[in-house]
N, C-alpha and C positions, 0 to 999 in steps of 0.2 A: 681322265688323264690323257696326255698325248703331246705335251709341250716339248719333251725330249731335248733335242739338240739346242734349240734356242735357250733353254734354261741353263744348260751347261755353258754355253757361250756367255750368257749373262753373268753367272756367278763364278765360274772357274777361270775363264780366259783372262780376266783382269788381274789375276794373281801372278801371272808369268811376268818376270822382270829380267833384268840383266843378270849376268853371272853364270851362264852356261846351263842352268837347269831348265826343266820343262815339267809338264804335268800330263798324266794320263787319267782321264775321268771315265767312269762307266756308270750306266744307268740301267735299272731293271724294273720292269712293270709286268703285269700279268700277260701283256700282249707284245712286249718288245724288249730287246736288249741291245744296247749300243755302247760303243767305246769310241772316244774322241781324244785326240792329242792336241796339246797346246805347247808350242816350243819344240826344241830339238830332241824329241824322244819318240821312239816307235810305239805303236799301240800294244805290241807284245813284249815291251821292255820289262825286265825283272828288277824290282826295287826291294830294298829293305823295308819291311813292314813294321819293325819295332814292336811296340806293345800290343798290336793286334794279335801277336803271338799268344797273348794271355787268353784270348778267346779259345784258341786251339788247346791250350793247357786245361782250361775249364771243361771243355768237351771231353778231353782225355780222362779227366778226373771222373766225370759223370759216367763215361763208358766203363771205367774200371769198377765203379760202384755197381753198375748193372751186372758185371761179371762176378760180383761178390769178392773181388780181390782186395778192395779197400772199402771203408765206410766213411761217409761225410763226417761223422763224429769221432773218427779215429784221431788220437793225438799224433801229431807229426813225429814226435819222438819215437813212436813205435817203429818207424821205418829207418831210423838213424842208428849208427853205432851206439852201444850202451854208454860209452864214456862222453858222448856229446851233450853239452849242457844247452838245453833250450829254455829260454826264459818263460815263466808262467804269465798268464793273462788273468788278473784279478784272482790270483791264487789257484787258477785252473790251467791244465795243459792246453796249449794252442792246438786246435784241431785243423784238419784239412779244409773243412768248410770255412773256418775263420780266415784261413789264408786265401781262399778263393773269393771271399767277399770283402777283403781288405778290413777285416775285423780282428786281426791278430794283435794290433797295437804296435807291431814292429815298425821301425823307421822306414822312410822311403828308400834309403840306400844303406848298405852295410857300413858300420862305423869304421871299419878298417880298409874300405875300398881305396881311398886316396893313396894310402901308403904302398899299394901294390901296383900303381899305375906307372908303367915305364914309358908309355906313348899316349899322350893326352888325346890324340886323334883316334885311339882304339882303347878306351878306358877299361873294358872288362876282360881284355885278352889275358892278362896275367893273374886274374882272380881264380884261385884254385879251390878245390873242395876243402883243403886244409884251412885256407883263409876263411871260407864260409863257416866252418865249425868254430874257428877262433872268434869270428865276428859275432856269431850267435851268443857265445859265452859272454861277450861284452855288451850285449844289447839290453835295453829295457823295453817295456811294452806300454809306453806312456801315450802313444798316439790314440786319438779318438776313433771309435768305430767308423769305418768308411774312409779312413785316411789312406791314400794311395801308397802302396808299398811294392816297389820292385823287388826288394829283398824277400818279401813274403811270397810273391809269385815265383821267384827263383828257387826259394826253398821248397815250394810245392812241387815244381817240376823235378827237382832233385829227388824228393821223397817218392814221387810216382815212378821215377826211373829205378830206384832201388826196389820198390814193391814189384815192378814189372820185370826186373832182371835184365833190362836192356837200356842202352843210352836213350836219353829223353827224346832226341830228334827221331830216332828209329821207331820208338813207340808211337809218336804222333804220326809219322809217315805211314806206318802200317795200319793203325787203328782209326785215324781220323782223316788224313789227307787222301789216302787211297779210296776208302769208301765214299768220300764226297766227290771224287773225280778231280781233286786238286793236284794233278800230276806234275805240275810245274812249280810247285811250292817246295822249297827245301832250304838247306843251310850251305850247300856247296854244289857247284854245277859242273857237269862234264863239258868237254870242248864244244859240242854243238850249241849249248846254251850260253857259253861264256860270252859270246858276242852280244847277247841280249841283256847281260848284267850291267845295269846302269852305273855310271860314275856318279858319285855323290858330290855335292858342293856345299861348302859352308862359308858364308860371307863372300860368295863369289869365287872361292878357291877350291880346287879339287881336294877331297879329303879321303881318308882311308875307309874301307869297309870295316864294320864292327864285327869282332869275334866275341862270342859269349859262351864259353864252354861250360861254366859252372852254374850261372844264373839263367840258363837257356830258357826256362819256363817263363821268364819275364819278357824275353824279346830276342829271338834268334833267327827267325825265318825271313826268307825273301820270296816274293811272288809277283806275278803279273796281275793286272786288274781283272782279267778274265777269271782267275782263280778266286779272287775276292767276291766276284759276282756269283760264282758257284757256291761259296760259303753263304752268301746272302740268300740264294735260292733255297738252300737247305734250311735256313732259319725261317723263311717264309712258308716252306712246305716240308716240315720235318718228317711227316708221315711217308713222304716219297723217298726217303733215304734209309740206309741201313742203320743210321744213328738217331732215328727219330726220338726215342725216349731220352737218350743222353742229351740231345740238343734242347728238348723241352725242359729238362731239369736245370739248364743254365739260365733260363729266361725270367723266372719270377723275381721280383724285386725283394731284397732282403733288408737293406739298410737305407732309410731316407737320408739324403744329404741336405736337401732344402725342399721347398714346396713344389719344385719342378723336377728335381733330380733324385734318383735312387741308384743303389749299387745292387747288381745281380751277381751271379757267378761270372766274374770278369766283366760282363757287359755293364754299361751304364744305361739308364733309361732317362729320357727327357719327355716331359708331358706338356703339351701346349694345345689349347683349344680342343680338348678331348682326344687328341692324338698322342699315342705313345710311340716313341722312337727308341729303338735299341741301337747303341752306338759304341764304338771304340776308336780311339786314335792311336797314333804311334809316331815316334820321332827318334832318329839316331843322329850321328854326327853329320850326315849329309843327306838325310831323307826325312820326308814327312808323309803320313798316311792318315786316312780317315774313312770309316765305313759306317753308314747310317741306314737303318732299316725300319720301315713301317710295316709291321706284319699284317695289320688289318687291311691296309691298302695294297698289300703284296708288292711293295715297291722298295727300291734301295738305290743309293748313290755311293760309289766307291771312288776315292781319289788318291793317287800316288804321285808324289813329287820327289825329284832328286835334288832338291835344295832344302836345307834344314830350316831356313828362315823364311817361312811363308806363314806369318802369324795369323792370317785370316783363313787358313785352310779349313779348320774345323767348322767355323761358323758358315763359310761359303757352302760347304757340303750340306750342312744342316738346312740352310735356307733353300738350297736347290731342291732337297727332298721335300720340305714342307710346302714349297710352291708347287712342286710336281703333284703331290697327293691332294693339294687343295684346288688344282686346276680342273 
């Protein structure tokens, strides 16, 4: 390996177009780490990472299992108020593990989300815990195992918050971000960091940041590329972190999606030519993100964009990583 910057230029640079957005791309191997910018964004810019948050939620779950605070097989209803109706899956209670592996059967979005939206540019801001409980009561569990569910991960984060006795973001910050050195990842930033918080663009127009108070476990964090590379380093070398056992617990595949893809705890795996890549992407109203890691090759590529409409972002990141580890 050693292609580095030319690979990023080849795969990532062509994605930058008109409309005010840019891209920060990071690359990690056993002997190098680099960050490059494309378009009008700084290398240390802070972006919404959307559903990459789910990886942090899964690590928190595994960390709480390590502490014997929860168990993977616990029904999620155990942590909710007694009067909350949680639909069953094939006649059985939905467990924390099923939420973390997208096997709960819950739909992608709450059935009552749309009726709570006051501002379409910030669709989760008005969704309350009361709405979550009402939405669960109206849900079925008809989705196939492995069907992606923001509702499921939002419910998981909420349940972990109740089990841990602290707000979800505080739990992740203290138990996951701080031990991994991801000091600049968060949900809100003080004045020194505010200037590095990127403006998002949708269809070339500035858009609102997303607030996600109730379904935070599905996507609430913002981060610079450097912090995603710290996460990648921890996945490549979990034994070198305080969260090694918890991280390892998130990585095995649980649910096959097709002959190349499987679902782990939050992570997805992609297998090609004998290589296994753990990956997750994210998207909010004005941002796109992608993190892809080859543990065997000890390599990763992380990409953050402040334009929501970069349809080739995921594949470009994957191609860059596969070419890097194959070079």
